[in-house]
N, C-alpha and C positions, 0 to 999 in steps of 0.2 A: 504493500500500500504506500509506504513512504517513498519507495523507488519510483512508483508510478506518479506520485505527486511531484517529486523532484523533476521528473522528465517533463511534466506539464509546465512547471515553472520555467525550466530551461527553454522550452519551446516558446512560451510566452515572452521570455526575455529576449529571445532572438527576434521575435516580431517587434518588440519594443524598439530594439536598436535599429531595425530596418526601417520602422515607421518614423522614428523621431531623430535619427542620427543627424539629419540635416538641420534640425532646429536647435539642438543643444550646443552651447558654446562651453565656456569654462567660467568658474567663479571668479569674479573680478572684485577683490576687496577695495580697490581704489574707487570704484563706482559708488560704493556704500559710504566710504569715508568722506566723499564729496557732499553727502547729504547731511545737513545739520538738523538733527531731530530733537535736540535737547529742549528747545523752547516748546515744541509741540507736546512732548511728554509732560512738561511742567504744566501746560495748560490743561491737559487731560486730567492730571492729578488734582488740579484745582477744581475742575468741574465735578469730578466724581466725589471729591470730599464735600462739596456743597450739597450734593444729593444725600450723602450719608448724614449730614447735619440737619437735613430737612429744609435747607434754604431753597432747594429746587426739588420739584417733584421728579420722579423717574422720567416721565414724558418730557419735561422741560430739560432735564439733563441730556437726554438723547438728542433733542433738537440742538442744544448748544454744541454737543460733541460733533454732530453732523456738519455744523457750520464751522467748527474750529479745525477739524482734521483735514489737511490738504488732500484733495483727490487727484489722481492722475486724469489726464484728459480722456474723456469718453470711456471711463471704466468706473464701476461695472455696468454693462449694458443688459445683462441677463443674469439668471440665477446661477449660483455656484454649486457644483457638486462637492460634497464632503465625504470622502471615502473613509469608512471606519473598518479597519482590518479585523475586527472581532465581532462576535454576535451581540444581539440586543440585550441590554440589561447589565452588561459588564462595565468595568471602570472606564474603559476607553469610549464606550458608547455613551455613558452618562456624561462624561467630560465634554464630548462633542456636542451633544444635544443641549446641555445646560449653558455652555458658553455661547452657543449659536443663538439663543433666545434674544439677547440684546444686540449681539453683533449684527444680525441681519436687519435690525431696526436702524442701526447706524449705516450699514451698507446701502439700504434701500432696495435690496433684492433678497430672495429667499436662499438660504443655505440648505440644500437638499441632501439629507443623510442617505448614504448607501452602504449598508453593512455587507462586507465581503470577507468573511472569515476563511481561514485556511492557510496552511504552510507557515505558521508563526508570523503572519503578516505579509508574506511574500506574494500570495495570490493577489491581494489588493495592491501591493506595490507594483507588481508587473502590469496590472491594469492601469494604475495611475500613470506610469511612465509611458504608456501608449497614447496618452492624451497630450494635446499641444501645451506648450509652455506659455499660456496666455492668461493665467490667473483665474481660470474658471474650474480648476480642479484643485482641491485641497486634500492632503493625505494626513490622517491622524497617526502620528508615529509614537513608538515607545522604544525602550532600550533594546528590544529584540532586533530592531532593524540594524543597529550598530553591531550587535553580535553576529547576525547573519552576514553582514558585510565582512566581518573578520574571517568567517569560515570560508567565504569566497566560493560558494557553490552555485552562484547565479551569474549570468553574463552581464551584469550591471552593478552599479554601486549606489547604495542609498546615499552615502555622504557625497560622492562625486557627481551624481546625476540628478540631485534634487536641490531645490532652493529651500533654505531654512528660514522660516517665518517667525516663529515664537515658541518658547517653551513656557508652560504655565504650572506644571506640577512636578514636584520632586519626590524622592523616596520617603514613604511613611511606613515601611515594613518594620516589624519588630520580631525578635525571636521569642516565641511563647512555649510554655509547657503546661501540662495540667497541674492544677494547684496541689493535688494530693499525690503527685508523682515523686519519684526518688530524688529529683534535682530541684533544689531550692535556690541555687545561685549559679551564675555562669562558671564560677570556679569549680563547682561540683561536676560540671560537664567536662572541664579540662582534666580534672583528677580521674574521672571515670575512663576517659579516653587514654590517659597515660597508663592506667592499670590494665586496660583491655582495648588496644587500638582497633578502631572500626566498630566498636560495640554501640556507640552513641549514634542514633539515627535522626535525620532531619527530613522534612518534607516541604515541598514548595510546588509552584506551578510550572510544570513542564521540564523537559530535559534540555540542557545547554541553554536555558533562558537565564535571566538575571538572578533568579533565586539560586540556581545551582552554581553559577559563577561566583556568587558571594561566598558560598560554602567552599568552593575551590580556592578562592582568594584567601580565605581565612585559614584553610588547611596549609596552604603554601607559606603563609606568613608565620603561623603559630607552630607549625610542625605537627599539627593534629591529624587525625585520620577519620574525621566525621564522615559517616555514610549518608549519602543523599538518595532519597527515594521519591521520584517525581510523581505528581498526580495532577491532572488537568481539572479535576472537579473540586471546587472549594469545600463543599460539604463533606466529601470523602476525606480530604486532608484533615479537616477539623475532627471528624469522627475517629480517624486513626490515632490522633493524639489523645483525645478524651478517653478512648478505649484502651489506651496504654500500649497500642501496637507500634507506635512511633513516638520517639522522645520529644522532639522539638518541631514546632510549626513556624515557618517563615511566612508571615502574612501581614497584609495591610491592616493598619490599626482600625480603621473604620469598619472593616469587614467582621471583626471579632470583638469590638468594644463592649457589646452587650454581654458576652461571655466573661470578659474581664470584670465588668461591673457586678456580675452575678457570682464572682468568686470561683468560677470553674477553671480559669487559666491564670497563669502568672507570667509577667514579662521577665525574661532573663537578661536581655541585652538590647539596647537601642542602637542600631548602626547609624550613628550621627555624631556630628561635632557638638551639638547642643541637645539638652534634654527635651523630651516631648512632654508638654503639659499634661499632668494627670497620670503619667506612666511611670511607675515607681521601679526603675531599673537603671543601672549604670549605662553610660554611653561608651561606644567604642573608643572615643577620644579619651575618656577618663581612664580606660584600661590600656591605653597606648596601642590600640589596634587601628590600622589605617585601611578602611574599607572604601574604595573609590567607585565601585560598581553598584548601581541602584536603579530602581524603576522610576523613570520619568515619563511625562507625556507632553507632546508638542505637536506642531503643525509644519508640514512641508508642502511643497508644490513640485510637480514634475518639471524636469528641465531647469533652465536658468531664467527666471523671470526678469523682466525690466525692473531694476532696483526701485523705481518709484512705486510700482505695484506692490513689491515686497514690503516696503516701508509702510505703505498705506494699510495693507492687510495687518501688519504687525500692530499698527496704532489702533485699528478697529478692535482687534481681539484683546489688546492691552486694556483698552477702555472698558470693553465688556467684562473682562475679568475683575475689574475694580468697581463695578456697579453692584448694588445690594443683592441682586438675584444670584449671581455667580458666587459672590462672597459667602452668602448663606449656604449655598450648596457645598462649598469647600469646608465650611465649619461643621456642617451636618455629617460630612463624610470623613472628617479629620484630616483632610489634605492641607488645612491651614497651618499645621504644625511645622511645616517646612516651606521656606520661601523658594519655590522651584522656578521662579521667573528668570528667563534669560532672553535677551533680545536676539535679533537675527544674526548678529556677528558672534556674540558670546555663545549662543546655542550651537552654531556650527563649530566653533573652537572647542567647546566641551565635547561634542561628538567625536571630533578628530582625536582629541586627547584620550577619550574613553576607548576608542579603537586601538590606539597604541598600547594602552594598559592591558586590554584583553589579549592582544597579540603576544605581548611579553609574558603574560600569565600562562597562556597555552604553550608557549615555548618552554617556559620553566618546568611545566608539568609533562612535557614530552608529547603534547598533542600536535604541535607544529614544529617544523624545522626552522 
């Protein structure tokens, strides 16, 4: 099944390159450096803050944002397709739909969601890259696309062949265990692994996704032998830990916060430089552990957009992310605990750095030459 899927992706990728090769150029950082966007961002911040203070209604805020944010000439003229590489109801789907609510009011056109799950995001990416680089296709990206880039099993590159627009969400995963289990602290896990290497088991979403790479990065750094057992079903992962079949769950905070509040699970470690509000566990920074790989969400576009369109889309989604509706969504889902925002330049730079980190990790572990 996996082989058949990969063959489909490779075929799609070849069609992508054939269809779009004459449209794609290369990323030109100088073109973005020539655009002074600081004043625009400051104005967006001022308008959205006035909405939060009640000085403007949301409708008035939207109107002011539409007037304030500079628009490219004759764009957008029609609806924009938003490709979501995962199924309905998941984190990427909710992110896309929630931020689109106000973004399309600012744009003045509809953002049309299109869920295209499969291939760890590659089915959707192959489709997106078959579309023109005209700003009418947006691709909802996560860390998996950088990982897939690193593995190099497709004839295109997420980093090299797309335009980076904005990143809104950063990693909010925590390492959890059942409250009545044998491990009360992170040190308990380390000691158990030292006594019996490979005996401590972890679970997360998927194989060779950001969950597993975090465990690999930790094993490589600490000299541990934690065993990773993937599962694509969130409910199955939780049940396996609550039932004592697996020791540790790597899961987004918002997905299991009710279990934590009910006293069924305890946090062992927060993979972050700063503590998470309300989560009683040490951070990796406090323990001297450097974890650089984590799950983020952002937006890209196929090919290399006109920089004025890129900056405009960035500003629209930046504004939408700072209005009350999306802010409330992030708080309800516990994504607010990490400031995941990166603009178009920093987002690309982070992805490039993350790719280098993953390549080095896989080389250290013997997966790559």
